[in-house]
N, C-alpha and C positions, 0 to 999 in steps of 0.2 A: 762688656758682657751684656747680651740681650736680656730682655725681661724674662723670656722663657727659660734661658740658661740659668739665670739667677734663681728662678723659682725651683728648678730642678736641684740646684746646689743647696738651697735652703732646706728643701725637703730631705735631701740626703743627710745634711748635717744635723737637722733637728730630730730625725727618727732613727738614726743609726746608733747602735751601742758602740761607742768609740773604743771601749776596752776590748770587746770581742772582735770587732772589725779590725782595729789597728794592730793589736798584738797577734791575732790570727794571721793577718796578711803578712806581717813582718816575719813571723816564724815560718810561714809557707815559703816566702821568697828566700829566706836563709837556707831552709832545708833543700829546696830544689836547686838553688844556686850552688850549694856544696856538692850535690850530686853531679851537676853539670860541669863543675870545675874538675872533678876527679871521678869520672863515671866508672872506670874499670876498678879502681881500688874500692870505691864505695859499693859497687855492685858485688864484689867478692865478699866484703864484710857483711852486707845485708843477706846475701845468699847463705853464708855460714850461719848467721843468726837464725834464719828461717829453718835451715836444716836441723839445727839443734832443737828448735821448738817442736818440729813435727816428730822428731825421734823421741824426745822426752815427754812431750805433752800432747802427742797425737790423740791419745785417749780422751783428753779434755775436749778437743774440738769435736770428736765423734759423738761423745755423750751430750754435749751442749746442743748440737744440732738435733740429735734424736729427741731430747726432751722438748725442744722447740716444736718439733713435729707433733709429738703427743699432746702438747698444750694446745696447739692450733686445732687439732682434731677434736679435742674436748670443746673448744669454743664453737666449733662447727656443729656438733651434735648435742651439746649440753644445753641447759636452760639459760646460761648467760648469753647465748647467741641472740636472744630476742631483744637485748638491750639496744635501744636506738641511741646513736651518737648525735645528739642534738635535742631540740625540744620534742616532747612526745608526739605532737601532731605535725612536725616539720617535714616538708617534702625534700627529697635529695636535690642538690644543686645541679647535678648532671644526670642524664639518662644512664641506664645501666650500661649500654654500649659505649657511651662516651667515657664513663668511669672506667670500664674494663680496658678500653683502648689506651687510655692514659696510663693505667696501672701496668699493663703488659709492656707498653713501649718503654716506660721508665725503668722497669725492673730487669728485663732481659736484654732488650735492645740489640746493640751491635754484637754482643757475644753470641747471640742466636745465629746471626748471619755468618759470623766469623768461624764458629765451631760446628755449625750445622752439617756441612759436607765433610768435615775433617776429623772430628773427635772419634767417631766409630772406626775410622781408618787407623788411627793411632792405636786403639785397643786391639784391632785386628792384627796389627803389626807387633805389638808388645806382649799380648796375652796376659791380661790381669790374672794374678795368682788365684783369686777366688774361683775363677771359672774352670780351672783344671782342664783346659783344652790347649792344644798346640797353636802357636802363632801361625797366621796365614793358612789356617785349615778351615774347612767348611763348618766344623763344630764350633769354632770361635765366633762366627758371624752373629748369631742371635745374642750372645753374651756381650758382644761389642756394643750393640745398640742398647741392650739392657743397662749397661753401666752408664751410657750417655743419659738415659732416662733418670738414673739415680742422681747424677750430677746436676741436671737441669730441671728436675721435677718438683715435687712438693717440698723438698728439703730447703732449697734456697728461699722459697717463698715463706716457709715457716719462720726463718730468721727475720725477713722483712716484716712479716705480719705481727710477730711478737712485739717488736719495737713499735711498729706503726699503730697497732690497736691500743697499746699502752699510752702512747702520746695522744692519740685521737680521743681516747676516753677522757683524759684529764683536760684536754683542750675544749671539747664539746660538751662535757658534762660538769666539769668543775672550774671552767673559765681559766685554765692555766695557759701560759704563753706557749706558742708552738715552736719549741726548740729542744735540742737533745737532752738538756738537763732536766726536762720535765719527767723523765723516767724515774727520777728520785723523789717525785711527789709523794708516793705511798709511804716513804720513810721520813721525810723532813717536812711534809706539808706544802701545799700550793703557795702559801704566803711567804715561804722562805726561798722560793726559786729565784728571787732577784738579789740574793746575797752575793757578794763579790766572790766568795770561795767556790760557789756553784758554777761560776763562769769558766772555770778551768776546763770542764768537760766541753762546753761550747767552743772554747778556743781550740782545744785538741781536735774537735770535729771539723773545724775550719781547715786545718792542715790536712786531715785525712780526706775530706771532701774535695778540696782543690786537687790534691794528689790523685785521687781516684778519677776525677773528671779529666785531668790532664792525660792520664794513662789511656782512658777510653778514647779521647780525641786523638791522641798519638797513634793508637792502633788503627783507627779509621783512616787517618791520613796515610798511614803506611799501606793499608789495604787498598785504598783508592788509587794510590800511585802504582802499586804492584799490579792492580787490575788494568790500568792504562798501559803499563809497560808490557804486560803479558799479551793483552789483546791487540794493542795497536803500536807497540814498539816505542812508546814515548819514554824518554829518560828525564830525570829531574835532579837538579843540583840543589844546593842550599837555597837559592833564590826561589826555585820552583816549589820546594817544600814550604818555604815561608808564605808564598802567595796562596797556596792551597789551604794552609792552616788559617790564614787571615780570612779567606773566603768562607770557610766553615764557621769560623768564629763570628763573623757578621751574621750568618744564618741563624745560629742558635741564640745569639744575643738579641736579635730582633724578635725571635719567637718568645724568649723570656721576658723581654721588655713589653711585649703586647699583653702578657699575662696568660692566665689559664684559659679563659674563655675564647679570646681572640687568637692566641698563638698556639699554645700547647695542645689544646683540645682538637683543633683543626688538623694540625700536622699528625697527631696520633691517629685520628680517624683515617686519614689518607694512608698512613702506615699499614693499618689493618687491611684495607682494601687491596693495596699492592702486595702485601704479604700473602693474603689469601689467593690472589690471582696467580702468583708464581707457584704457590703450593699446588694448586689444582692442575696447572699446566704440567708441572713436573710429574705429578702422579699419573696423568693421562698418557703422556709420552714416554714415561719411564717404564721399568719392568713391573707393571701393575700387580700381576698375580704374585710375583716374588715378594713385593712390598707388603701385600696383605698378609701373606703367610709369616713373613719376618716380623711384622708389627704385632701380630697375635702372639707369637712365641716370645718375643722380647718383653711385651707388656705382662704376659703371664708370669715370666721369670722375675720381673720387677716386683710384682705384687707378692708372689710367693716367697721371695728371698729378701724383701725389703729390710726387715730387721737385721738379718745376718749381714747383709751387704753394708748397712749403715754403720755397724759396729765392728766390721772386719778390719783387723789391723795387721795381719800377716807378720806376727812377731817372730816366727821361726826363721823368716828370711830377711829380717832387718827392717821391714816396713817401708822399703824404698819406694815401691810402686804406689802404695797407699798414700805415703807422704807426698809424692810428686803429683798425685791426681786428687784423690778424695779430700785429704787434709788441706791441700792447697786450695781447692775449690771452696771448702767450708770457711777457711780463713778469708778468702776473697769475698764471699757473700756476707760474712759477718762485718767486714770492714765497710761495706756499702749499706748495711742495714739501717744505721741512724738516718742518713740523708734520704734513702728511699722511704723509710718509715715516716719522716716528716712530710714528704710529698703525699704519702697515703693519707696522713692526717688532714692535709690541706684539701683534698678532693672528696673526702668520704662523708662530710657532714650530711645528716638526714638519713643515713643508712644504718641498718642494724649491724651488730658485730658479725652475725651469721652471714649476712650478704657480703660483707667485706672479705671474710675468710673464704667463703665459697668462691668469690671471684679470684682470689689469690691462689688458693690451692687447686680447686677443681677447674675453674675457667682457664687459667693459664696452662694447666697440664693438657687440657683438651686442645688448646691451640698449639702448644709447643711440641708435644709428643709426635703428632703427625709430621711436623717439620723435620724432626730428627730421624724419624723412620724413613721418610721419603728422600730427604737429602742424603743422610748418612747411609741408608740402605742402598740407594742408587750408586753412591760412590763405592760401596763394598761390592756391588754387583759388577760394575765395569772393571774394578780392580781384580777381583777374584777370577773373572772370566778372561782376563788378559786383553780387554778391549782398550783400556787406557791405563797407563801407569801413573795414577794420580799421586801416589806416594813419592815416586821419582820426581814428578813436577814440583811437589811441595818441598822436597829436599833441595831442589835447585832454586826455586823462586820464593819459598816461604809458605807458611800456612795460609797466608792471606789470599792465595790464588786458587785454593782447592775447588771452589765452586765453578770457576770459569771453564776448565776442561770438561767438567761434568755437563754443563749446559750445552757445550759444543757437541758432545757425544749423543745425548739423549733427546735433544730438542731440535726441531726445524728452526731456522733463523736463530741459530745459537748466539750470534753476535748481538742481536736485538735483545734477547733475554739476558745476556751478560750485562748489557747497558742498564736494563731494568734492575738487575741484581745490584749493580753499583748504586743506582738511585735509592734502592731500599737501604743499603748501607748508610747513605748520607742522611736519609730522613729518620732512620732509627737513631743515628748519632745526634741529630738535632733534638729529638724528643728526650733522649737521655740527658744530654748536657743542659738543655733549657730547664728541665725539671729539677736537676740538681743545683743549677745556678739559682733557680727560684728558692730552693731549700736554703742555700747559703744566705741569700738575701733575707729570708724570713728570720733565721736565727741569729743574724748579725744586726737585726733591728729590734731585738728584745722579744721576738715572737710575733711580729706583725704578719698576719696572713696575707696582706696585700702591701708588700714593701714598696718603697719608692722606686721609680724607674731607674733613677741614677744609681742606686745600689746594685740593681741587677746588671746594669751596663758595666759598672766597675768590676764586678766579679767576672763577667764575660770577657772583658778585655784582659784582665789579669790571667785568666786561664789560657787564653790564646797566646799571650806573650810567653808564659812559662812553658807551654807545650812546644812552641817553636824553638825555644832554647834547648829543650831536651832532645828534640828530633835532630837538631843540627849538631849537638855535642855527643849524641849517642848515649844519653843517660836515661832513656825511657825504661829499659829493663830494670835498672837499679831502682827507679821510682816505684815500679810495680812491686818489687820486693819490699820496699818500705811500706807500701799500702797493705800488703799481705801481713807484714809483721804486726800491724795494729789489730789484726783479727783476733788474737788471743785475748787482750783485755776486753774487746767488745763482745767476745763469747761469754765472758763473765758478766758483762752488762746485760746480755740477753737473759742470763739466769736471774739477775735482779728484777728484770721486767716480769718474768714468770711469777716469781715470789710476790712482788709488790702488787701486781694486778690481781692475783689470787686473793691476797689479804684484803684488798679493797672491795672486790666483788662479793667475797664471803660476808663482809660486814654490811655492805650497802645494797645488795640485791633486793632484799625485802622492801626497802624504801623505793628503789627504782620500779619495782613491780607495782607498788601502790600508786605511783605517779601515772602508770600506764593504765591500770585496771581499776583504780579507785578503791572503793570499799569492798569490791568483789575479789580483791587480790588473794584473800585466803582460800578462795575457791579454785584458784588456778591449779590445774592438775599436776604441774611439775614442781618438784621441790625447789626451795628458794636458796639452796647453797650446795656447794660441791659435796660436803660431808653428808648433808641431808639427802641429796640426790642418790649418792652411792648407797646410803643406808636403805633408802626406799627400794632401790633396784635389788639389793641383796635380800631384803625381806620378801619381795615378790618372787625371786628365784627360789627361795626356800619353800614358799607356799606351793610353788608348782611341783 
């Protein structure tokens, strides 16, 4: 063994939490191995379990996400938003653009490319019951985009931010380790986070995180191969699938190994430039006037009906549609919230809570809504006008290819933009998986914000191997159901975050205000607590 290899191994062994890493890795291998051994039987069992949950506990998912949105809006506009996560005079580690690019790329990533041209088409074809419009009619078109905005707008980010801000506050203000169990700090204290019984949450999140990353990687490999097959007629067997998965694994592992500044930041910034370029070109060459009108109407409906759509369960018709779409999405976002939250905590030091929430709620919506309007709206336009039967193509080739016939129809040099679209899929995948791989490395080293390179490489290799196994055996869909199944307990965890952070900031906000404003803190015009703030506003309203 060379001196460099020995040094990497010593760093890995010395800094890794052997319990969390070892038990988490073994449980993950066992769970994915069981799925790969009997994918059909396991898939049926997990699907049945998820169906039971959304039928019996769909209301819990809906209310948990709604309260997360309300809480984040309060952090955005209330007095707690001015709290800086770091020392009072500390500057942010990254520029706002760099911070936003990493946040956006890690949080939505491949799903944005995957569902951008397709989701509105599915709503157009299935007619969500809330909209009271017939399938494949002109009346359903704005509502189809409106529901896409609900599923990809501020709600998923509220789940991410609730967990992320909670962990970030304790990491950067109370010197807690950067790991999932830190969310319990308001209840057990920072000093007790190293107890063995607390590690069970971290171990559980290893399984969920690796499973989620494997699903994301598997979807991208599938989309990449489908794109090559649809556009250029290439076919792939097990060996081809393995080689592509290995290639992508090398890409995101190298990015994770390089770290945030050298790897993740650069790829994320490239993502945003490519994403913006494709968006602008699609807008210019697409049905521009139609998209402007559609976007205005869909966004207006989203704002006007947000509360009702968020809590709509369609009880009278058995809740099937809501369970298959909204509840499924909420479970999916909840399951990813801890690892995305940890990544948020890693990159946000030096920023205020308001800046973080603004980037997550407002910034990402400003970036993603035009994408869904332009890509989804263009798909609806060519489908409803009979120019291209994208639904028929999706039925034959899968949802992965929805964007390719669209680019061929609305853009000159469609093959060129299809290739760029595939490139965007790959770079988004790299930024998603490298950020979550980094999160895995952080909380399997006891909360080290700069974990050893060997740890990051180990997780990257494990994710690649397990994804290859699932793709070859056909167990990817079953693993997706397993990840979604975990959404229910994490929805409850999100509730703990809301309660715990509220308790903490109610008690400590006056102290934090004094740190920032010194002896003049009592002259600060805004109230120092949630209760006081609401009382002040109520008194002002009464006097008016």
